[in-house]
N, C-alpha and C positions, 0 to 999 in steps of 0.2 A: 450577594451570596444567597439571600432568601429566595430570590427569583430562581436561581439555579436549583435550589432544593425543591421548589414547587415543580419545576419542569421535570426534574429527575423522577419525582414521585408520580407525576402524571404518566410519564413514559413507562414506568414499572407496572402500572395498572393496566396497560394495553397489552393484549395477547400478542405473542410473537407471530410475525407473518412467515408463511412457509416459503414464499418466493423472495429471493434476494436480488440485489442489484446485478449480480453476475449472471442471471438467467435471461436478461433482456435479449430479445431476438435481434435487435439492431447491432449487437456486438460482433456477430459473425462477419457481417459485411465490412465493418470497420477494421477488424483484424485482417481481413483479406487485403484491404488497402495498405496496411502496414507491411504486409508480406510482399506487395507488388510494386510499391513506388519508392523512388529515391528522391522525389521532390520534397525538399526540406519544409517549405511552407505547408504543403499538403500533409506531410507527416505530423507537424506540430498541430495543425488543425484537427487531424484525426485523433491524435493523442488527447487533445482537449475534449473532443466529443466523448471519447471513451471514459475519461475521468469524470465528466459530467454524469454519464450513465451510472458509473460505479457509485457516485455520491448520492444518486436518487434512492429514495425509499418510499414505499407506499404510504407511509405515515409522515405527513408534513412536519409534525412535531419532532420526529426523529431527525429529519434533515436539519431543522433549526438547532437541535441539540448538537448535532455533528458540527455545524457552523460555529456554535459557541465553543465547542471543544477545540476546534482548530484555532479559533481566535485566542483562546486561553493559552494554547501551546505557542502560538506566535508571539504572545506577550510574555512568554516565559513564566506563566502561572501554571507550572507543571502539575502541582498537586490537584488543582481544580480540573485541569484537562484530563488527568488520569481518572479522577472520580467520574467524569462525564463518560469517557470511553469505556471504563469498567461497567458502568450501568447499561450502556448501549449493548455491549457484547454479551452481557448476562441476560438482557431482555430479548435481544435479537441475535442469537448466535449464528444465524445464516447471513448476516449482513457483513460481507467480506470487507467492505471499505472501513467499517468501524474497527475491525481487527487490524487493518493496515495502518490506520491512523494511530492506533495504540502502539503498534510495532515501531512506528516512526518516533513516537514520544519516548519509548524505551531506549531506542538508539540514541536519541539526543541526550538523554540523561546518563548514558553509559551502561544501561542495564541490557547488555547484549544477549544474554541467554533468554531473557523474557522477550526480547525483540525477535529472536529466531523462532521461539515457540509461537508467537503471534503470526509471523510470516508463514510458518508451516500451515497454520489454520487458514490464512488467506489463500495460499496455493492449493489447499485441499478443496476450497470452495470455488476458486477461479484460477486454474493452472496457468492461464495466460496473463496473469496480473504482472505486467512489466515493471510496475513500481515496486512491488514486493520482491520480484527477482533481483532488481537493481539494489534494493535495500539489503537483501540477503548477501549479495556480493560485497557490499560496503561493510556489513557487519563482519564478515569473514576477513576482509582486509584489516579491519581494526584489531581482530584477534590474531592476525598474522597466520591465518589458515589459508595459504595461497591456493592449494589444490581445490579446496571447497569454494573459494572465491571464483576461481577459474570456471568451475562447473556452473555456478550460479550465473556468471556472465555469458557462458555458452548457452545455457537454457534461455536466458533473456534474448540472445541473438536468434535463437530458434523461433521465438515468438515475434520478435521485432528486429529483423535482420538489418534494417537500415538506420537503426538508432545510432547516431554519432557517439553518444555517451557510452553506450554498451561496447561499441568497438574500441573506443579509447580506453575504457577501463580494462577490457580484456587484453589490450596491448600492454598496459602497465603491469598487469598480473603476469603475463607471459614473459615480459622482460625481467621482472623480479624473479621469476622461477628460473630463468636462464642464468642469471647472475647471482642467485641466492640472496637477493636484496630483500629487505624488510625483516 
C-alpha cells in the first residue's frame, strides 16, 4: 500500500499530457480493418492492437499505474483500484482508457450511473471506443433500459460491424423488445 501511495504521488506531480491514447494515428487504419473484414482471427488481432494503443500513455509511470489498477480490479481490491483510477483521470483527464477502466470498475460494483458518466467521457474523447459502447449497452441492460441498450449496441455495430458480441447483444435486446422481456 505504501508503494501505491508513492506511485500515485509521483503521478500527481507530473503535468498532464495534452495528447491522449485516442489520438494515435495508427488507429484509423485499424478501425478500417474492423469495418472491412469478417475474418475472426484478424478481427481479434486488430482489436488487441487497438486495446494496446488505447492503453499506451506517453508517461511510462502512468502505464504502470494503469496496470496496477487493472490488477487490483482483477483481484477484487476495488477500493484500491478506484483510488488508482481516480488519480489517473484527475491528473490526466484526456486519457480515455483510464476513464474506461474506471467505468468498468463502477459497472462491476453496481454503480451504474457513475459507469455511464465515465463512459460518456470516454466516448467524448474517443467516439469509436467499442469497449465503452459495449459497456454502455451492458449497463443499460442491467438497468432494463432496452431502447438505450439497443442504441448503444447499434452505435457499437457502426464502429465494429463484424463484432460477434455486438451482433449477439443486439439480437438479445431486439428479442427482448419484441416480447417485452426483461
